Wavefront OBJ file of the C-alpha trace (Angstrom):
o trace
v -105.623 -2.294 -16.887
v -103.809 0.755 -17.811
v -100.325 1.032 -15.314
v -100.399 4.888 -15.130
v -99.666 6.908 -11.970
v -103.763 6.576 -10.836
v -103.655 2.818 -11.788
v -99.936 2.792 -9.364
v -100.742 4.968 -6.583
v -104.492 5.539 -5.851
v -107.777 4.224 -4.691
v -108.501 3.715 -8.516
v -105.694 1.061 -8.674
v -106.857 -2.170 -10.019
v -105.253 -3.993 -6.662
v -108.107 -1.825 -5.148
v -106.182 -0.711 -2.067
v -108.523 1.659 0.002
v -107.352 4.671 1.462
v -103.450 3.818 1.656
v -103.311 6.709 4.052
v -104.940 5.245 6.952
v -102.301 2.121 6.901
v -98.857 4.341 6.463
v -97.251 6.439 8.908
v -97.318 10.214 8.001
v -93.233 9.877 7.407
v -94.450 6.601 4.887
v -97.141 8.467 3.193
v -95.376 11.501 2.906
v -92.808 9.735 0.823
v -95.519 7.380 -1.045
v -96.614 10.999 -2.250
v -93.455 12.107 -3.000
v -92.844 9.041 -5.310
v -96.317 9.150 -6.748
v -95.934 12.963 -7.909
v -92.554 12.539 -9.151
v -93.644 9.541 -11.031
v -96.854 11.399 -12.899
v -94.712 13.952 -13.848
v -92.059 11.368 -15.696
v -94.883 9.726 -17.109
v -96.095 12.974 -18.404
v -92.792 13.894 -19.911
v -92.773 10.440 -21.744
v -95.851 11.163 -23.172
v -94.856 14.711 -24.510
v -91.560 13.337 -25.746
v -93.999 10.839 -27.794
v -93.250 7.789 -25.691
v -96.883 5.760 -26.213
v -97.981 3.254 -23.708
v -97.749 0.072 -24.998
v -98.529 -3.793 -23.641
v -96.318 -4.612 -20.711
v -95.861 -6.942 -18.463
v -96.054 -4.838 -15.343
v -94.625 -7.541 -12.984
v -91.363 -8.468 -14.923
v -89.238 -9.227 -11.686
v -86.588 -12.549 -11.117
v -89.440 -14.478 -9.587
v -91.317 -14.427 -13.253
v -88.042 -15.293 -15.175
v -87.791 -18.771 -16.151
v -84.093 -19.458 -17.502
v -83.432 -22.720 -19.434
v -79.918 -24.007 -20.969
v -80.177 -23.850 -24.886
v -76.959 -24.947 -26.647
v -74.423 -22.847 -25.518
v -76.460 -20.100 -23.776
v -79.477 -18.975 -22.030
v -82.879 -18.510 -23.014
v -85.154 -16.449 -20.757
v -88.783 -16.943 -20.477
v -91.173 -14.836 -18.506
v -94.494 -16.078 -16.411
v -97.197 -14.588 -14.386
v -98.899 -12.137 -17.148
v -101.977 -11.246 -14.474
v -100.767 -7.796 -14.451
v -100.186 -7.575 -18.174
v -101.424 -4.150 -19.326
v -100.829 -0.901 -20.878
v -97.920 1.575 -19.748
v -94.520 2.982 -20.491
v -91.618 0.524 -21.257
v -89.460 2.519 -19.455
v -91.603 1.362 -16.249
v -91.396 -2.236 -17.294
v -87.906 -2.464 -17.131
v -88.139 -1.254 -13.205
v -89.194 -4.263 -11.113
v -86.307 -6.278 -12.142
v -83.811 -3.504 -11.925
v -85.261 -3.188 -8.281
v -84.684 -6.683 -7.526
v -81.056 -6.307 -8.931
v -80.349 -3.208 -6.892
v -80.387 -5.873 -4.032
v -77.170 -7.144 -5.267
v -74.004 -5.920 -4.413
v -72.787 -5.825 -8.035
v -75.993 -3.805 -8.989
v -74.026 -1.075 -11.323
v -72.740 -4.098 -13.445
v -75.842 -6.133 -13.369
v -78.150 -3.182 -14.388
v -75.554 -1.969 -17.189
v -75.678 -5.937 -18.350
v -79.418 -5.733 -18.109
v -79.921 -2.556 -20.418
v -77.422 -3.639 -22.750
v -79.646 -6.885 -23.291
v -82.554 -5.004 -23.473
v -80.881 -2.497 -26.320
v -79.984 -5.396 -28.248
v -83.686 -5.647 -29.308
v -85.333 -2.267 -28.718
v -83.768 1.323 -28.712
v -83.676 2.909 -25.295
v -81.927 6.304 -25.032
v -79.170 6.582 -22.662
v -81.116 9.955 -21.328
v -84.296 7.753 -19.747
v -81.780 6.299 -17.702
v -81.910 9.066 -15.233
v -85.550 8.008 -14.272
v -84.758 4.182 -13.233
v -84.003 4.769 -10.072
v -87.489 6.759 -9.404
v -89.675 4.530 -11.611
v -87.785 1.376 -9.268
v -88.893 3.357 -6.075
v -92.369 3.452 -8.041
v -92.503 -0.348 -8.036
v -91.749 -0.321 -4.538
v -94.737 1.965 -3.658
v -97.176 0.544 -6.059
v -96.290 -2.862 -4.153
v -97.838 -1.357 -0.970
v -100.671 -0.480 -2.914
v -101.036 -4.494 -4.225
v -100.838 -5.770 -0.799
v -103.157 -3.374 0.858
v -105.284 -4.498 -1.531
v -105.013 -7.929 -0.961
v -105.479 -7.615 2.800
v -108.599 -5.489 1.885
v -110.322 -7.695 -0.390
v -109.401 -11.263 0.929
v -108.014 -10.932 4.219
v -104.735 -12.750 3.293
v -101.512 -11.817 1.712
v -98.352 -10.782 3.534
v -98.693 -8.786 6.827
v -99.149 -5.089 5.297
v -97.460 -3.422 8.018
v -93.973 -5.550 7.943
v -94.066 -5.061 4.311
v -95.103 -1.480 3.980
v -92.117 -0.767 6.212
v -90.130 -3.309 3.716
v -91.189 -1.301 0.930
v -90.291 2.265 2.251
v -87.018 0.751 3.072
v -86.533 -0.585 -0.632
v -87.789 3.114 -2.112
v -85.207 4.996 -0.047
v -82.724 3.159 -1.385
v -83.547 2.826 -4.970
v -83.952 6.807 -4.433
v -80.564 7.083 -3.196
v -79.432 5.325 -6.037
v -79.914 8.652 -8.093
v -77.721 10.599 -6.287
l 1 2 3 4 5 6 7 8 9 10 11 12 13 14 15 16 17 18 19 20 21 22 23 24 25 26 27 28 29 30 31 32 33 34 35 36 37 38 39 40 41 42 43 44 45 46 47 48 49 50 51 52 53 54 55 56 57 58 59 60 61 62 63 64 65 66 67 68 69 70 71 72 73 74 75 76 77 78 79 80 81 82 83 84 85 86 87 88 89 90 91 92 93 94 95 96 97 98 99 100 101 102 103 104 105 106 107 108 109 110 111 112 113 114 115 116 117 118 119 120 121 122 123 124 125 126 127 128 129 130 131 132 133 134 135 136 137 138 139 140 141 142 143 144 145 146 147 148 149 150 151 152 153 154 155 156 157 158 159 160 161 162 163 164 165 166 167 168 169 170 171 172 173 174 175 176 177 178
């Protein structure tokens, strides 16, 4: 898939979520739309600035990291490539950064993560201002994911509880930008 704003937030999503406005409260739907609109604007700006969409993991979370000891250091591997598709590298950083946002030392952890990223690929510091929004976007896209599981298979985590948790995480991520 192409992980653009349509794929993340609309009925055109590969997750096949159906009508999200029907399963969210009006406040949650308003917040979801706010994140979707702002994310679309960031993606548009990235493309205008020449940042192409390239192959991304799209589910790079702590659960999908495999750590192994190698000599005096650690080797990080990544598993679970079922969401692999086209997207912006900046967005691909945000699922893991969203995980780190739950830790008390988030600032130090995110700095270390971004320094490690920069050791292999350039990342202009000016783009960091978009990270809290794109972290929130990942949580919003997870609402589409859980709705799609429920709609297509009748399984998965309880939708209402999952959406409530994701909305809380969206608010938390957006507050990081302040």
